[in-house]
DRENTI-536956 format. One line per 5 residues: number of its first residue (from 0); their letters; for each residue x, y, z of C-alpha. Coordinates in Angstrom, 2 decimals, padded with zeros to 5 digits, always signed. Layout:
<recs>
NUM> a> X:Y:Z  ...
</recs>
This chain:
<recs>
0> xxxxx> -000.08:-000.09:+000.01  +002.81:+002.52:+000.68  +003.97:+002.16:-003.08  +000.51:+003.31:-004.40  +000.02:+007.16:-004.88
5> xxxxx> -002.86:+008.41:-002.80  -004.90:+009.77:-005.60  -004.79:+006.32:-007.18  -005.71:+004.26:-004.20  -008.97:+002.65:-004.65
10> xxxxx> -009.57:+002.92:-000.78  -009.06:+006.87:-001.21  -011.71:+006.88:-004.07  -014.13:+004.59:-002.21  -013.57:+007.08:+000.51
15> xxxxx> -014.37:+010.14:-001.31  -017.51:+008.50:-002.62  -018.79:+007.73:+000.66  -017.88:+011.21:+002.05  -019.74:+012.85:-000.61
20> xxxxx> -022.62:+010.98:-000.08  -022.55:+011.67:+003.46  -022.21:+015.40:+002.75  -025.28:+015.27:+000.44  -027.18:+013.55:+003.20
25> xxxxx> -026.11:+016.26:+005.67  -027.03:+019.18:+003.51  -030.45:+017.50:+003.12  -030.95:+016.87:+006.70  -029.90:+020.48:+007.68
30> xxxxx> -032.14:+022.11:+005.05  -035.12:+020.00:+006.36  -034.29:+020.96:+009.73  -034.40:+024.78:+008.84  -037.63:+024.67:+006.88
35> xxxxx> -039.14:+022.62:+009.80  -038.16:+025.03:+012.19  -039.81:+027.90:+010.17  -042.91:+025.80:+009.60  -043.10:+025.37:+013.46
40> xxxxx> -042.87:+029.02:+014.10  -045.87:+029.74:+011.54  -047.83:+027.34:+013.16  -047.52:+029.26:+016.17  -048.36:+032.47:+014.60
45> xxxxx> -051.52:+030.81:+013.22  -052.31:+029.74:+016.67  -051.91:+033.26:+018.06  -054.30:+034.71:+015.16  -057.04:+032.45:+016.15
50> xxxxx> -056.71:+033.37:+019.63  -056.80:+037.16:+018.63  -059.96:+036.59:+016.66  -061.72:+034.62:+019.62  -060.72:+037.56:+022.05
55> xxxxx> -061.83:+040.18:+019.59  -065.42:+038.77:+019.49  -065.30:+038.16:+023.16  -064.59:+041.97:+023.83  -067.27:+042.74:+021.58
60> xxxxx> -069.89:+040.52:+023.48  -069.03:+042.33:+026.60  -069.48:+045.82:+025.64  -069.91:+047.80:+027.83  -066.49:+046.80:+029.41
65> xxxxx> -066.32:+046.80:+033.24  -062.48:+046.68:+033.31  -059.50:+046.59:+030.91  -058.17:+043.29:+031.76  -059.25:+041.68:+028.44
70> xxxxx> -058.16:+044.62:+026.24  -054.60:+044.33:+027.99  -054.80:+040.51:+027.20  -055.46:+041.08:+023.54  -052.79:+044.00:+023.49
75> xxxxx> -049.99:+041.75:+025.05  -050.77:+038.57:+022.50  -050.68:+041.12:+019.48  -047.38:+042.65:+020.67  -045.89:+039.02:+021.69
80> xxxxx> -041.94:+039.23:+021.04  -042.06:+035.69:+019.30  -044.85:+036.73:+016.99  -043.30:+039.90:+015.94  -040.02:+037.95:+015.36
85> xxxxx> -041.54:+035.34:+013.10  -043.76:+037.69:+011.27  -040.64:+039.94:+010.73  -038.54:+037.07:+009.43  -041.28:+036.01:+007.06
90> xxxxx> -041.53:+039.34:+005.51  -044.94:+040.24:+007.17  -043.70:+042.99:+009.69  -045.48:+045.79:+007.62  -048.83:+044.07:+007.62
95> xxxxx> -048.47:+043.45:+011.66  -047.73:+047.39:+011.87  -050.92:+047.98:+010.13  -052.83:+045.58:+012.14  -051.50:+047.18:+015.36
100> xxxxx> -052.50:+050.87:+014.00  -055.82:+049.51:+013.28  -056.29:+048.21:+016.97  -055.71:+051.72:+018.43  -058.76:+053.21:+017.37
105> xxxxx> -060.76:+049.98:+018.12  -059.33:+049.89:+021.40  -060.61:+053.35:+022.25  -064.00:+052.64:+020.81  -064.43:+049.55:+022.80
110> xxxxx> -063.70:+051.56:+026.07  -066.28:+054.25:+025.18  -068.93:+052.14:+023.72  -072.16:+051.26:+025.58  -073.50:+048.69:+023.02
115> xxxxx> -071.73:+045.97:+020.81  -073.85:+047.31:+017.76  -071.69:+050.49:+017.81  -068.77:+048.52:+017.09  -069.71:+045.49:+015.00
120> xxxxx> -068.28:+046.78:+011.93  -065.22:+047.73:+013.29  -064.41:+044.48:+014.98  -065.35:+042.73:+011.95  -062.69:+044.61:+009.94
125> xxxxx> -060.09:+043.91:+012.47  -060.74:+040.19:+012.48  -060.54:+040.39:+008.39  -057.31:+041.97:+008.82  -056.09:+039.14:+011.08
130> xxxxx> -057.36:+036.56:+008.57  -055.54:+038.28:+005.49  -052.34:+038.13:+007.62  -053.03:+034.29:+008.46  -053.65:+033.70:+004.58
135> xxxxx> -050.31:+035.26:+003.63  -048.75:+033.11:+006.52  -050.17:+030.01:+004.99  -049.17:+030.92:+001.50  -045.50:+031.33:+002.61
140> xxxxx> -045.63:+028.16:+004.43  -046.79:+026.32:+001.19  -043.93:+027.73:-000.59  -041.74:+026.84:+001.94  -042.83:+023.22:+001.94
145> xxxxx> -042.76:+023.05:-001.78  -038.87:+024.50:-001.46  -038.33:+021.71:+000.85  -039.85:+018.88:-001.29  -037.52:+020.22:-004.38
150> xxxxx> -034.32:+020.37:-002.16  -035.14:+016.81:-000.91  -035.66:+015.51:-004.37  -032.58:+017.17:-005.72  -030.48:+015.69:-002.81
155> xxxxx> -031.60:+012.34:-003.55  -031.46:+012.47:-007.22  -027.60:+013.58:-006.44  -027.21:+010.80:-004.06  -028.65:+008.25:-006.63
160> xxxxx> -026.31:+009.60:-009.30  -023.30:+009.15:-007.04  -024.30:+005.92:-005.62  -024.71:+004.56:-009.39  -021.36:+005.90:-010.18
165> xxxxx> -019.97:+004.28:-007.02  -021.62:+000.86:-007.90  -020.35:+000.85:-011.49  -016.86:+001.75:-010.39  -016.84:-000.84:-007.61
170> xxxxx> -018.05:-003.43:-010.06  -015.31:-002.63:-012.44  -012.32:-002.16:-010.05  -013.51:-004.58:-007.05  -016.02:-007.10:-007.86
175> xxxxx> -014.59:-008.17:-011.36  -011.14:-008.31:-010.19  -012.44:-010.13:-007.06  -014.10:-012.54:-009.34  -010.99:-013.26:-011.38
180> xxxxx> -008.94:-013.72:-008.16  -011.50:-016.23:-007.07  -011.20:-018.18:-010.47  -007.41:-018.19:-009.98  -007.48:-019.32:-006.28
185> xxxxx> -009.95:-022.41:-007.45  -007.39:-023.12:-010.34  -004.74:-023.03:-007.75  -006.71:-025.38:-005.25  -007.03:-027.96:-008.43
190> xxxxx> -003.14:-027.75:-008.96  -003.41:-025.59:-011.98  -000.41:-022.97:-011.25  -000.38:-021.64:-014.84  -003.73:-019.82:-014.33
195> xxxxx> -003.18:-015.79:-014.40  -005.69:-013.07:-013.37  -004.96:-010.72:-016.16  -005.77:-007.67:-014.15  -004.24:-004.23:-015.18
200> xxxxx> -004.04:-000.89:-013.35  -002.24:+000.85:-010.31  -004.79:+000.37:-007.31  -004.72:-002.10:-004.67  -006.56:-004.76:-006.70
205> xxxxx> -003.92:-004.63:-009.55  -001.03:-004.92:-007.04  -002.93:-007.75:-005.24  -003.48:-009.35:-008.72  +000.16:-009.12:-009.38
210> xxxxx> +001.32:-010.68:-006.26  -000.73:-013.58:-006.75  +000.40:-014.18:-010.28  +003.86:-014.04:-008.78  +003.13:-016.36:-006.06
215> xxxxx> +001.68:-019.03:-008.62  +004.93:-018.65:-010.59  +006.88:-019.40:-007.32  +004.47:-022.18:-006.52  +004.66:-023.72:-009.73
220> xxxxx> +008.56:-023.81:-009.21  +008.19:-025.22:-005.83  +005.60:-027.88:-006.49  +008.22:-030.38:-007.78  +010.16:-029.94:-004.76
225> xxxxx> +007.25:-030.28:-002.54  +006.12:-033.62:-004.22  +009.59:-035.00:-003.55  +009.47:-033.89:+000.08  +005.68:-035.44:+000.37
230> xxxxx> +007.00:-038.55:-000.83  +009.90:-038.58:+001.50  +007.49:-037.87:+004.51  +005.31:-040.57:+003.34  +008.01:-043.13:+003.38
235> xxxxx> +008.83:-041.78:+006.84  +005.27:-042.24:+008.03  +005.15:-045.71:+006.61  +008.39:-046.44:+008.51  +006.90:-045.12:+011.55
240> xxxxx> +003.64:-046.94:+011.23  +005.75:-050.16:+010.64  +007.65:-049.11:+013.89  +004.41:-048.69:+015.88  +002.94:-052.09:+014.67
245> xxxxx> +006.30:-053.85:+015.54  +006.21:-052.40:+018.86  +002.48:-053.23:+019.52  +002.99:-056.80:+018.31  +006.28:-057.22:+020.21
250> xxxxx> +004.26:-056.16:+023.42  +001.42:-058.70:+022.49  +003.71:-061.51:+021.87  +005.79:-060.83:+025.06  +002.56:-061.09:+026.87
255> xxxxx> +001.65:-064.54:+025.70  +001.13:-067.70:+027.36  +003.76:-069.86:+025.60  +007.56:-069.80:+026.79  +009.29:-066.80:+025.73
260> xxxxx> +011.83:-068.74:+024.01  +009.23:-070.17:+021.68  +007.75:-066.66:+020.78  +011.14:-064.78:+019.98  +012.00:-066.40:+016.70
265> xxxxx> +008.86:-064.79:+014.97  +009.98:-061.34:+016.57  +013.36:-061.54:+015.49  +012.37:-062.34:+011.99  +010.11:-059.04:+011.71
270> xxxxx> +013.32:-057.19:+013.15  +015.19:-058.45:+010.06  +012.34:-057.31:+007.74  +012.76:-053.55:+009.37  +016.35:-053.42:+009.94
275> xxxxx> +019.61:-054.11:+008.03  +020.45:-056.92:+010.91  +020.79:-060.27:+009.84  +020.92:-063.55:+011.70  +019.63:-062.28:+014.73
280> xxxxx> +020.07:-064.37:+017.91  +019.29:-064.03:+021.54  +021.50:-065.86:+024.09  +019.61:-065.86:+027.59  +021.45:-066.42:+031.05
285> xxxxx> +020.67:-068.21:+033.86  +020.31:-066.40:+036.95  +023.65:-064.70:+037.69  +025.52:-066.56:+035.03  +026.68:-065.46:+031.55
290> xxxxx> +028.79:-068.34:+030.31  +028.50:-069.05:+027.03  +026.46:-072.22:+025.97  +027.11:-074.09:+022.54  +023.32:-073.54:+021.62
295> xxxxx> +021.45:-070.11:+021.87  +017.98:-069.62:+023.10  +016.34:-068.05:+020.08  +017.14:-067.09:+016.47  +015.43:-065.75:+013.40
300> xxxxx> +014.25:-068.16:+010.91  +016.04:-066.68:+007.92  +017.89:-069.56:+006.13  +021.56:-069.38:+004.62  +025.01:-069.66:+006.01
305> xxxxx> +025.79:-067.67:+009.09  +028.23:-064.65:+009.35  +030.31:-064.00:+012.58  +027.97:-061.49:+014.50  +029.38:-058.04:+014.62
310> xxxxx> +026.68:-056.41:+016.55  +026.10:-057.00:+020.21  +023.53:-055.62:+022.62  +023.29:-056.69:+026.36  +019.75:-057.39:+027.74
315> xxxxx> +020.18:-055.95:+031.22  +018.64:-053.64:+033.80  +019.74:-052.52:+037.33  +018.61:-055.72:+038.76  +020.64:-058.28:+036.55
320> xxxxx> +022.03:-059.51:+033.42  +019.53:-061.42:+031.24  +021.42:-062.03:+028.10  +022.63:-060.34:+024.84  +021.33:-059.98:+021.54
325> xxxxx> +023.82:-061.38:+018.47  +023.53:-060.16:+014.82  +025.41:-059.39:+011.60  +025.03:-056.00:+010.24  +026.28:-055.78:+006.79
330> xxxxx> +028.82:-053.01:+006.60  +027.33:-051.53:+003.55  +024.15:-051.05:+005.41  +024.72:-049.31:+008.81  +021.90:-048.70:+011.20
335> xxxxx> +020.41:-045.21:+011.22  +019.05:-043.35:+014.14  +015.42:-044.40:+013.71  +016.33:-048.12:+013.23  +018.61:-047.90:+016.51
340> xxxxx> +015.76:-046.42:+018.55  +013.42:-048.95:+017.42  +016.05:-051.77:+018.31  +016.39:-050.14:+021.66  +012.88:-049.79:+022.48
345> xxxxx> +012.49:-053.75:+021.44  +015.37:-054.79:+023.49  +014.11:-052.85:+026.29  +010.73:-054.64:+026.02  +012.34:-057.98:+025.86
350> xxxxx> +014.42:-057.13:+029.05  +011.22:-056.16:+030.93  +009.63:-059.52:+029.83  +012.69:-061.45:+030.86  +012.93:-059.54:+034.09
355> xxxxx> +009.20:-060.17:+034.97  +009.42:-063.82:+033.94  +012.62:-064.40:+036.16  +010.75:-062.76:+039.21  +007.69:-064.79:+038.50
360> xxxxx> +009.91:-068.02:+038.30  +011.34:-066.88:+041.71  +008.15:-066.43:+043.37  +006.95:-069.67:+042.02  +010.15:-071.46:+043.39
365> xxxxx> +009.92:-069.80:+046.76  +006.16:-070.93:+047.05  +006.99:-074.34:+046.17  +009.69:-074.50:+048.75  +007.57:-073.02:+051.56
370> xxxxx> +004.90:-075.58:+050.76  +007.44:-078.40:+050.76  +009.13:-077.08:+054.17  +005.47:-076.95:+055.65  +004.83:-080.62:+054.66
375> xxxxx> +008.19:-081.51:+056.21  +007.33:-079.85:+059.64  +003.80:-081.78:+059.46  +005.69:-085.12:+058.88  +008.03:-084.53:+061.52
380> xxxxx> +005.42:-083.51:+063.90  +002.81:-086.43:+063.23  +004.49:-089.46:+061.48  +008.04:-089.26:+062.64  +006.97:-089.34:+066.20
385> xxxxx> +004.30:-092.14:+065.61  +007.10:-094.17:+064.15  +009.42:-093.51:+067.10  +006.95:-094.34:+069.51  +006.20:-097.75:+067.57
390> xxxxx> +009.84:-098.60:+067.66  +009.98:-098.26:+071.31  +006.96:-100.29:+071.99  +008.39:-103.05:+069.98  +011.79:-102.73:+071.79
395> xxxxx> +009.50:-102.97:+074.89  +007.87:-105.96:+073.94  +010.93:-107.73:+073.07  +012.48:-106.92:+076.48  +009.09:-108.45:+078.14
400> xxxxx> +009.75:-111.62:+076.41  +013.17:-112.88:+077.07  +012.50:-116.33:+075.70  +010.04:-115.92:+072.99  +009.17:-118.75:+070.19
405> xxxxx> +010.94:-118.49:+067.04  +007.75:-117.32:+065.24  +007.21:-114.35:+067.71  +011.08:-113.29:+067.68  +010.70:-113.49:+063.95
410> xxxxx> +007.86:-111.30:+063.99  +009.23:-108.79:+066.37  +012.42:-108.61:+063.97  +010.46:-108.17:+060.94  +008.54:-105.34:+062.80
415> xxxxx> +011.68:-103.93:+063.81  +013.23:-103.87:+060.55  +010.06:-102.48:+058.95  +009.87:-099.78:+061.14  +013.64:-098.98:+060.80
420> xxxxx> +013.17:-098.87:+057.15  +009.99:-096.72:+057.45  +011.86:-094.33:+059.74  +014.90:-094.19:+057.55  +012.59:-093.46:+054.29
425> xxxxx> +010.86:-090.92:+056.28  +014.33:-089.09:+057.28  +015.38:-089.17:+053.52  +011.83:-087.72:+052.64  +011.93:-084.90:+055.20
430> xxxxx> +015.69:-084.31:+053.99  +014.39:-083.96:+050.69  +011.53:-081.60:+051.58  +014.02:-079.46:+053.44  +015.94:-078.96:+050.60
435> xxxxx> +016.49:-075.23:+050.05  +017.42:-073.54:+046.74  +018.87:-070.26:+047.25  +019.25:-069.24:+043.41  +016.52:-069.69:+040.89
440> xxxxx> +017.22:-071.80:+037.84  +018.22:-075.28:+037.12  +021.86:-074.47:+036.23  +022.30:-072.45:+039.67  +020.98:-075.44:+041.74
445> xxxxx> +022.81:-078.01:+040.00  +025.92:-076.17:+040.50  +025.72:-075.73:+043.98  +024.57:-079.48:+044.19  +027.84:-080.41:+042.34
450> xxxxx> +029.95:-078.22:+044.44  +028.33:-079.84:+047.71  +029.03:-083.46:+046.69  +032.43:-082.52:+045.28  +033.32:-081.72:+048.90
455> xxxxx> +031.95:-084.81:+050.35  +033.82:-087.09:+047.52  +037.05:-085.30:+047.77  +037.40:-084.61:+044.10  +035.77:-082.35:+041.51
460> xxxxx> +032.68:-083.65:+039.92  +032.77:-082.97:+036.09  +029.68:-080.80:+035.24  +028.51:-080.11:+031.53  +025.36:-078.02:+031.24
465> xxxxx> +024.08:-077.45:+027.67  +020.48:-076.54:+028.16  +019.17:-073.09:+027.32  +017.86:-070.91:+030.13  +014.12:-070.69:+031.10
470> xxxxx> +013.02:-073.99:+029.62  +012.04:-075.62:+032.90  +009.53:-074.49:+035.57  +010.08:-074.51:+039.30  +008.58:-077.80:+039.90
475> xxxxx> +010.50:-079.59:+037.12  +013.80:-077.87:+038.71  +013.30:-079.31:+041.91  +012.54:-082.98:+040.65  +015.95:-082.99:+038.55
480> xxxxx> +017.64:-081.58:+041.43  +016.40:-084.25:+043.74  +017.15:-087.02:+041.42  +020.62:-085.68:+040.90  +021.12:-085.46:+044.90
485> xxxxx> +019.65:-088.96:+045.23  +022.12:-090.36:+042.49  +025.31:-088.71:+043.84  +024.18:-089.91:+047.41  +024.19:-093.59:+045.92
490> xxxxx> +027.58:-092.90:+044.44  +028.97:-091.91:+047.89  +027.27:-094.87:+049.69  +027.74:-097.72:+047.05  +029.84:-096.86:+043.95
495> xxxxx> +033.43:-096.09:+045.72  +034.19:-094.17:+042.55  +037.13:-092.06:+041.71  +035.31:-090.07:+038.73  +031.58:-088.80:+038.58
500> xxxxx> +030.11:-086.79:+035.79  +026.69:-084.69:+035.75  +025.39:-083.93:+032.33  +022.34:-081.86:+031.09  +021.66:-081.29:+027.49
505> xxxxx> +018.63:-080.90:+025.03  +018.15:-083.08:+021.91  +015.13:-082.25:+019.84  +012.04:-081.56:+022.03  +013.49:-083.71:+024.86
510> xxxxx> +015.68:-082.98:+027.86  +018.15:-085.42:+029.36  +019.87:-085.62:+032.75  +022.67:-087.94:+033.34  +024.88:-089.19:+036.42
515> xxxxx> +027.82:-091.52:+035.49  +030.79:-092.84:+037.71  +033.31:-095.41:+037.37  +032.63:-097.26:+040.47  +031.76:-100.91:+041.14
520> xxxxx> +028.99:-100.67:+038.69  +025.40:-102.21:+038.80  +023.61:-104.45:+036.38  +020.31:-103.06:+034.94  +017.90:-102.56:+037.81
525> xxxxx> +014.45:-104.28:+037.61  +011.68:-101.75:+037.89  +009.86:-104.08:+040.15  +012.40:-104.37:+042.81  +011.44:-102.51:+046.01
530> xxxxx> +014.52:-100.24:+046.22  +013.43:-097.24:+047.99  +016.07:-094.62:+046.25  +015.32:-095.89:+042.92  +011.91:-096.01:+043.10
535> xxxxx> +011.72:-092.32:+044.44  +013.94:-091.46:+041.35  +011.45:-093.40:+039.17  +008.31:-091.52:+040.56  +010.05:-088.24:+040.07
540> xxxxx> +010.71:-089.03:+036.50  +007.18:-090.36:+036.02  +005.91:-086.96:+037.42  +007.92:-085.15:+034.90  +006.42:-087.11:+031.97
545> xxxxx> +009.61:-088.96:+031.22  +011.71:-092.31:+032.10  +014.48:-093.41:+034.24  +017.17:-095.56:+033.17  +019.88:-097.23:+035.53
550> xxxxx> +022.35:-099.26:+033.51  +025.92:-100.12:+033.60  +028.36:-097.60:+032.03  +029.96:-097.96:+028.68  +033.51:-097.92:+030.40
555> xxxxx> +032.47:-099.31:+033.78  +030.52:-098.01:+036.67  +026.71:-096.86:+036.59  +024.79:-094.51:+034.33  +021.74:-092.92:+035.50
560> xxxxx> +019.87:-091.20:+032.91  +016.49:-089.28:+032.98  +014.62:-088.42:+029.67  +011.37:-086.12:+029.43  +009.70:-083.67:+027.49
565> x> +008.95:-080.38:+029.12
</recs>
């Protein structure tokens, strides 16, 4: 607007037209107000004239007059300053003077007359003079009203002409350019940046049209760049959507009911689709242990030869170390920031799921140990005392019979032997129930068991563990630990071995536990044989849904093997 001359400004021209219309309207209003004021004054004079006529006739009817009050009232109305000013302004001052002069002799006659008949003609002449004055005043009023009507008509005509000129000018310089600009805007909205307004001139609309045409040219140049940016943003949004979907699916799968190691391969496969990483594997650790096992816990399902991993990410928090992620990242396709953030989020979710699973495992194991400790206390307080009492009673009976018959002596000996066996089995059972596992997980429990029996044997027991973590529940872990302890206990009591080995591994869907020694050795044990230790181990293997084998070792000694499917 600052570059447009004031005389050529569209706003200035519209303002001048509006001011002209306002000025004409004010002139018409002022003239009407002036004429209306004069008309009101004439109406006052006419009313006064009517009052003078009535007073004249009243004075005539009261002749002879008793006093001069009515004369003074008529004379005051006739010399009213307002009346005289209005008549003077209207050019009727001379007629008013004549009326005053005519009143003077009439006044003297009214004061001297004794009868109304003496002055009837003079009063009628005075009233006729008043009527002539009123008639002249009415003519002047009609002329004034006619002049007012003509003035208003001329003002209205001038306003209509100016308004017509304004409408034509606004239509040509405002409405038509706006319509063209609207067509240009619609074309731009439809993607046609080649449309131009074609508006000339030097006012605001012309400047606006030129600006829009320049903008269209610039938009046409930038449109190609914007398409590329939109395509880039679309790809970014697609990646973001895939990232959110992956995070949601990850959270849903990590909350499933199947074991975690079975849910991980599908998740790792999706990560290979969203990132350059290949051959992603997760190696989970037992509680407090990060030793590398030969078999990893979970890997993606991508076929092909495996490269040496060059990407590692630990799965840990402030409570522990749960494992690490191993993968191969091609040097030609490094991870960008977005992909690294996605991997960090997913691995944090996996870490959280592992921490929750470990805490749940610990809680279940503690509950199971508490239940077993409760059972042990109840057995000790009830059954153990009852067996002790029976042993004392049998010994008492034996003392009361110094020379019993062979049948009675044999029966008492069998009762004592049976009670001793029952009491021994109960003590072993109580020992089993009172077993405490300070650390969760099969690896930690077997490590402590092997260390304990190594001290009792006087040499180190060979321990080989090739089972991925988190494959077994607390109940299965306790059964395997008890079988191992019973087998090692038998080695101490019967084998006289110098080498003992404990091994745990997985083959297909089955898990194996073996305890082997180079001791005296035994033959294959008959499953119907009432050997308490073997029966207990067989019962535990059956509760696992597996089988127990006790056979001679390949190089001598004894081999105990448990096989079950978790």
